[in-house]
PABALO-392411 format. One record per residue (C-alpha): residue number from 1; x, y, z. Coordinates in Angstrom, 1 decimal. Last residue first. Layout:
// PABALO-392411
NUM  X  Y  Z
...
// end
This chain:
// PABALO-392411
168  -7.2  -17.9  14.0
167  -9.6  -20.4  12.6
166  -11.5  -17.8  10.5
165  -8.2  -16.5  9.1
164  -7.5  -20.0  7.7
163  -11.0  -20.2  6.3
162  -10.5  -16.8  4.8
161  -7.3  -17.9  3.1
160  -9.0  -21.0  1.7
159  -12.0  -19.0  0.5
158  -9.6  -16.5  -1.2
157  -7.7  -19.4  -2.8
156  -10.9  -21.0  -4.2
155  -12.3  -17.6  -5.3
154  -9.0  -17.0  -7.2
153  -9.1  -20.4  -8.8
152  -12.7  -20.0  -9.9
151  -12.1  -16.5  -11.1
150  -9.1  -17.6  -13.1
149  -11.1  -20.3  -14.8
148  -14.2  -18.1  -15.5
147  -12.2  -15.0  -16.7
146  -9.9  -17.1  -18.8
145  -12.9  -18.8  -20.5
144  -14.4  -15.3  -21.2
143  -11.0  -14.3  -22.8
142  -11.2  -17.3  -25.1
141  -14.8  -16.5  -25.8
140  -14.2  -12.9  -26.7
139  -11.0  -13.3  -28.7
138  -12.1  -11.1  -31.6
137  -13.6  -8.7  -29.1
136  -10.5  -6.6  -28.6
135  -8.7  -5.1  -25.6
134  -6.9  -8.3  -24.6
133  -5.6  -6.9  -21.3
132  -8.6  -4.7  -20.7
131  -10.8  -7.7  -21.3
130  -8.8  -9.7  -18.8
129  -8.8  -7.0  -16.0
128  -12.5  -5.9  -16.4
127  -13.8  -9.5  -16.3
126  -11.4  -10.4  -13.5
125  -12.5  -7.6  -11.2
124  -16.3  -8.0  -11.8
123  -16.0  -11.8  -11.4
122  -14.0  -11.3  -8.2
121  -16.5  -8.9  -6.8
120  -19.5  -11.2  -7.6
119  -17.8  -14.4  -6.4
118  -16.4  -12.9  -3.2
117  -19.9  -11.6  -2.1
116  -21.6  -14.9  -3.0
115  -18.9  -16.9  -1.1
114  -19.0  -14.6  1.9
113  -22.8  -14.9  2.2
112  -22.7  -18.7  1.9
111  -19.8  -19.2  4.3
110  -21.3  -17.1  7.1
109  -21.7  -13.5  8.0
108  -19.2  -12.7  10.8
107  -16.8  -15.7  10.4
106  -16.8  -15.6  6.7
105  -15.7  -12.0  6.8
104  -17.0  -8.4  6.3
103  -15.6  -7.3  9.6
102  -17.8  -6.5  12.6
101  -18.1  -3.2  14.6
100  -20.5  -1.4  12.2
99  -22.9  -4.3  12.1
98  -24.3  -4.9  8.6
97  -28.0  -5.1  7.9
96  -30.5  -7.0  9.9
95  -31.8  -9.0  6.9
94  -28.3  -9.5  5.6
93  -27.2  -7.3  2.7
92  -26.7  -9.1  -0.7
91  -27.9  -6.2  -2.9
90  -26.5  -3.4  -0.7
89  -23.1  -5.1  -0.4
88  -23.0  -5.5  -4.2
87  -23.8  -1.8  -4.6
86  -21.1  -0.8  -2.2
85  -18.5  -3.1  -3.8
84  -19.1  -1.8  -7.3
83  -16.6  1.1  -6.9
82  -14.0  -1.1  -5.3
81  -14.3  -3.7  -8.1
80  -14.0  -0.9  -10.7
79  -11.0  0.5  -8.8
78  -9.4  -2.9  -8.8
77  -9.9  -3.3  -12.6
76  -8.5  0.1  -13.2
75  -5.4  -0.4  -11.0
74  -4.8  -3.9  -12.3
73  -4.8  -2.7  -15.9
72  -2.7  0.4  -15.2
71  0.4  -0.4  -17.3
70  1.1  -4.1  -16.6
69  4.7  -4.7  -15.6
68  3.7  -7.1  -12.8
67  5.5  -5.4  -10.0
66  4.4  -1.8  -10.8
65  0.9  -3.0  -11.7
64  0.5  -4.8  -8.3
63  1.5  -1.6  -6.5
62  -0.9  0.4  -8.6
61  -3.8  -2.0  -8.1
60  -3.4  -1.7  -4.3
59  -3.1  2.1  -4.5
58  -6.2  2.3  -6.7
57  -8.2  0.0  -4.5
56  -7.2  1.8  -1.3
55  -8.1  5.2  -2.9
54  -11.4  3.8  -4.2
53  -12.3  2.3  -0.8
52  -11.4  5.6  0.9
51  -13.8  7.5  -1.4
50  -16.5  5.0  -0.6
49  -16.3  5.6  3.2
48  -15.5  2.4  5.1
47  -18.6  1.4  7.2
46  -18.8  -2.1  5.7
45  -15.2  -2.9  6.9
44  -12.5  -3.6  4.3
43  -12.2  -7.3  3.8
42  -13.3  -7.6  0.2
41  -11.1  -4.8  -1.1
40  -8.0  -6.5  0.3
39  -9.3  -9.8  -1.0
38  -8.7  -8.5  -4.5
37  -5.0  -9.3  -3.8
36  -5.9  -12.9  -4.5
35  -5.3  -12.7  -8.2
34  -5.2  -16.2  -9.6
33  -4.0  -16.5  -13.2
32  -5.5  -19.5  -15.0
31  -5.8  -19.5  -18.8
30  -2.3  -19.0  -20.0
29  -1.7  -22.7  -20.1
28  -1.7  -22.9  -16.2
27  0.0  -19.8  -14.8
26  1.2  -19.4  -11.2
25  4.1  -17.1  -10.9
24  2.0  -14.0  -10.2
23  0.5  -16.0  -7.3
22  3.7  -16.5  -5.3
21  6.0  -13.5  -4.9
20  3.8  -10.6  -6.2
19  0.4  -11.9  -5.0
18  1.7  -13.3  -1.7
17  3.5  -10.0  -1.1
16  0.3  -8.1  -1.9
15  -1.7  -10.3  0.4
14  0.7  -9.9  3.3
13  0.9  -6.2  2.9
12  -2.9  -5.8  2.8
11  -3.3  -8.1  5.8
10  -0.8  -6.0  7.8
9  -2.5  -2.8  6.8
8  -5.9  -4.3  7.7
7  -4.7  -5.2  11.2
6  -2.9  -1.8  11.7
5  -6.0  0.1  10.7
4  -8.1  -2.2  13.0
3  -5.9  -1.5  15.9
2  -5.8  2.3  15.2
1  -9.6  2.3  15.4
// end
């Protein structure tokens, strides 16, 4: 138990540092902004209580908000992603269900399952984040393009990071 808490704590710190120091500085024409810190929500064990997921999501978003200068947008988008996580997991559950001892990872459930899981959560997060940022429907299609492009890059980076974790 303590070992897994330390492991997820280290992963969270690394992902937040990567987000703040590296990924916040990546912007292509204002359309692509990868947000890999969402991976913290993705990697929490399936048996994590929903209230704890929401707390972790809020604190993660709050830290990113503090360093990004965005007043609560990351927090609210990450809480929404954390809230919808349990429903997404229920919809894409494997036939035998989730093992309480395994992580929600590519290694445990396969590339296809992890890709679908990541895609749904990242799309929920990015849709909320970018539409909260714009907060008007006059730029609906431009914002939708930002959601799609940023989600594609975020999913790509998350899959690369997970592939690296899988090897270790």
